[in-house]
N, C-alpha and C positions, 0 to 999 in steps of 0.2 A: 144375598138372602138372610143367614141366620147372623148374619152379625147383623142388620137388620131386626132380627126376631132379639136376639139379645137390649137394644137400646130399647123396645118395647116393656120387656121387663126391667130396667134398668132405669125404665121414667118416673114409676112411682117410687122409686126411693130418693129419685134428685127430689120431686116433689113435691115429696115430705120435707125433706130437705132443708126448701129452700123458701117454699111457701107453708106447710104443717109445724116445723117446730117454734118458729116467728110468732106464728099465730097461735099455737099452743100454749105457747110461756104467755103471749098477752093472757091470752083467760085463763091461766090459772091465776096472774098476779091478781085483775080482777075479780077472780075467788074468795085469792085469801085477803082481800082489802071490804072487801064486802063479808065475810065470815068476821073476822078484826068487828064489824060496826054494826055485827046483826042486823043488816040490811035486810032481811027477807029473804024469800027463793031464789036462787040465782039461776037465769034467762041461759044452757048455755050455748045453744042451738044461738041465741039471738046475741052473747056477747061474742059468741065464735063472728058471725058474719058482720059489726061495728069494728071488729077490731080487724077485717082485710082492708075499711078506709083511714085506718088510723095511720098518722105521715110518719109516725115510728116505725110502721113494719112496709107500712106498702112503699116506700120508696128506695129504702133498701133490698128487698121483695125484689120488685121491678129491676133493680140495678144487678140483681143476680140472676132473676132469667133471662136480663139480654147477653149478660157476661160466661151462661152455659151455650147459648144458643150462640152466638160467636166463637167459645172456644169449647165444641159438642167434642172434638177428636181428642185434644187435649188430656185426655184422663188426672193426671199427676195434680190437673189444677180444681178438678173438680173439687173437694172437700175444703179448698183454701176459701174456694168462691161461696159455699153453701157459709160459710163464716160471715160474710157478709151481714146479712140482713138478720142473727145470731148472736154480736158480737155486741151491738148496740140494745138487746137487752139482757147480755149478763152483764152487761154492765150497771144498767135501769135497778138490775133485780141486787148488785151488789151491795148500790146504797140507798137504795132503802132499807136491804138488807140491815145494815150498820144502823136506821132507824127503829125499823118494826120487827124484827126477832130474823131469826135463820135459814127459816122458809125459804122466801124472798130471795136469798144470799144463794140457797141453793138453788133453787130454779135455774135462777143465773145462769149458776156455773152447769147445771145441766143440760143448757139452749144452746151453744154452741159444742157441745162432746159429743150428742146424741146428734147433732146435724153434721158434721165434723165424721161422725163414723157412719152414715147412712148414704152420705156421698163418695166416702173411701169402699163400699159395700157396692156399690153401683158399679165402679170405676173397675173394682175385680170379677162383676156378673160379664163389664164386657170385655175380660184382656182376657178371662183368663176360666179354661184354657186354651191353649196356646194353638188353635186346628188353622188349616189352611184358608179357612173363611178369615183369620182377623190377619194371618200373614200377608193378605193379598191387598187389605181393606187399609185406608188413611188415621186408623186410631191407634192412639199412642199407646203402647206399651213399656211398661218401665223393666229392669231389671240390677236389683242390688250385684256388687264385685264386694269379692270377697277382701277383709281389711277397710272396705268405704267405698267410696266411690256409687253414681248410678249410670248407669246407661238408660237412655229413650229413643228407643225406635217411633220416630219420629212421621208424620208424612210423609214428608219429599226428603230427609235427613235423619242421621244423628247421632245424639248429642248427649254429651257426658258432663255430668253433674255433683255438683256436693262435693268437689273432689277435696285431695289435701290444700293449700295453700301454696300459693305457687313458690317456688326457692328463690326466683328473682322479684325483689323489690319493687321492682319497676316492671312487671310483668301487669299488662293492662286489664286483662277477665281472668276469671276466678275456672271459664267452661270452654271448652272445645268442641266444634263440629265437624262434619261430615258430610256434605251432600250424595246425594243416592249416585249422581250424576257422576262422580267422580273416583267411587270406589271401584277399585285396578284387582283387587283378594281378598276373597273373603276364606282364612282357613283355621281350624282348630288344630288344638295341638297339649299337650300336655310339659310339663318345667317340673324337673326331680329336684334342683334347690331353689334356696329363694334369692331373690335379684329385687331391684329397681329401677323402676321404667320410666325413664323421664318422655312426658306430654310436653308439644310445641309449646304448649303457653307454661313452661317448664316446672308444673304441678308433678310429683313423682307419686307414682302407683305403687304399689308394695307386693309382688306375685309371689304368693303363696306356693308350695309345691303341690299341683294337681291340671284338673283341665284349664286352657285357657283358650280366648279367644284371639286370631291374628285376623286384623283389618289393616292394608294399607288404600291410600288414596289421598290424590288433593295436595301429595309430597309430606301425607303424615304417616305410619305407621304406632299403628295401637295394641297395644299386648294386655287384654282387658282379662280375670279370675273370675272367670264365671262358674260354675257350677255343672250346668247342663252346657257346655260350647258348645256341642254336637245342633244341643235346638236353638240356641241364639244364633249360631250359622246358619242354621236352617229358616228364621223368621228373616238374617238380615237378607237372603243370598234371593229369600223367594221377593221378599217385599222392594227391593230396589231392583229388580228386575220389572214387578209390576209397578213402578209406580216413581219410576225417575224421568227428572225434567228438569232440563239445562237451566240453568239462572243464570246469562248471561250477568257479569261483574262491567263495575262501572269502571272507565278508565283509572293505571294507575295515576295521574293527576289529581284525581277529585280529592276534595279534602276529607273524604270520609275513608279516606285511605290510612287518614292520621295515626289512628291506633297503633294498627296490624301494622304497620312501619316501624314506629317504637319495638313491637315486639319480636320483629324477624331482625332488627337489629341486634337485640340479647341475644340470637343462634349461638351456641356452644361457651357461651359468655359463663363464667362462675362468680360467681357476687362475692366482693369479698366477707360479706356477712348475711347468712339465709335467713330467709323470709320467714316470719309462724303467725301473721295474720291473713287474714281471708280478706281479696280483692271487694273495695270498697264500691258497691254500685248504690250510695244510699241516692246521689242527686234525682239520679232517673226513678225510680222508685215511689218518691216524696213526689216530682211532680206525677206523678199518674196520683199518687193518693190526693193532692190538692186536683186532679181532675175528676174522680170519684166523686169527691166529697162535693165540689160545685158544678160541675155541670147538674146533677139531680135539682140542684138548686137553681139552676135557671133553669131547666125546664119548669117545673113550679111558678117559676115568675111569669112565661108567653100562658103557661093556666091561668094564673089570675088576672093576667094582663084581659083574658076575655070573660072572666066572672065579675072582675072586682073592678076596672078600670085601671086607664091607661097609665096610674104615677106607678104602679108595677116596671114599668118599663125602665124606671132605675135598678132594680134588681136583674133586670135584664138582662142591663149593659156592665155592669160591674159584676157579676157571676159567670158571663160572657165571657169576656175579656179573660179575668182569670180563667177560666175551665179548657178555652184555644191554648191560649199561651199555654197553660204548661201540657194539653194534650198535645200540642203542638213538637215542645222539648221531650216528652218521651218519645213520642215517632222516630223525633230525630237523631237522639242517645239509640234508641232502639236498632235505629239502620245500620248506625256507626260499629255496635256494638255485633250486630247479628253478621254483619260484613267479618268482622276481626276474627267472632268465633271458627266461623266457615274458612279463614283464611287465614292462621294461623304459620302457619309457613306460605310466603311467595308464590305465587301463581307461575313463575318461571323457572321455579323446582324442579324436580324428577324427582317422582316416586321410587321411595326404595327400593330394595335387590329383594322381591320373594325367597327366592333361592339363599339369604344370608340367612345366618343363625343370630337370631337378634339377642337374645341370651344365652347364657352356658346351661346347658341342661334341658335345651328347647326341642320338643321330638316332635311332626306334624302325622296327625290320626291318616291312615284312610280311609277319600271315600266318604269323609265329613258329610257332607251336606247334602246326600242322598237318602240319608233317617228322617226319620218323621215321629221325633220324641217330640212328646208336646211339654211345654216349659209349666 
């Protein structure tokens, strides 16, 4: 129930970021134009109502609201979603700023910054401090790692992203994940000497002396340098018990295992030349961008068919086919990458032995998960 109250507090911030900022920018832009033209008294309330029906505001705002509803639990995505209706405002402000003055440009630049900040603040309201209501909920909690990288405690799994580039240039993924139902051990400890820890996708974490969280499961072993190892360990342990749900994997003969099998073949190999580039998943995100641009046009064509005539059926077919293909490509590639992230080690592999010392200088903490510190 407390998580619900957090969302109630965060909702006005999200609405302000997704609706208030783009409509407010439109009102400010109109005011600047009217002032330059000396066009009499400016009706702020009327202009605000009119801005809600402007295409440049209506469709991006509607798309952002749909994305927020779909990804209500993914707090790390909220600031990015808030940019969807604000980026067109920023682009228009910069264009008019080059023609008519710096005030338009300043308003355009401010719009995405304010939207991003409001959505980020809403995410903090929902996730911080991390108490038992958050630990048992589905809402995503992001924890930064010392030296770079991020742990995202999601609804059904753990996800490591923002990792250093994989050491092997043939590695197909830049992230790794571990589902809650496959976790076998969660242990907090300390490392006394610096060390390097290679993950299953061949990315290497720099383990600096200090608290470290050790997680074993699904054939993987993670050593995560987090300052509050006890608190993060408690979060992972409580959520895994509350929200673990088996997720059947396709047969190993299925084609969606292609990238995963490529990664399994790299296990234990040292590349002749170390990679220094991050994995490029640009094709998938390009498909998502195309889908996001053409889907509103498809819906708009449907609307115009009922209001203006059947000749808009051409637009419906044109944009609809492109939107369907782009969405299909994005979804299918998403399934493949998700399967690879969650299975960077073969499902036939055994879990590492938790009694083994992972690195020199490692020492476990007794009774780690019985503590109740907040993040």
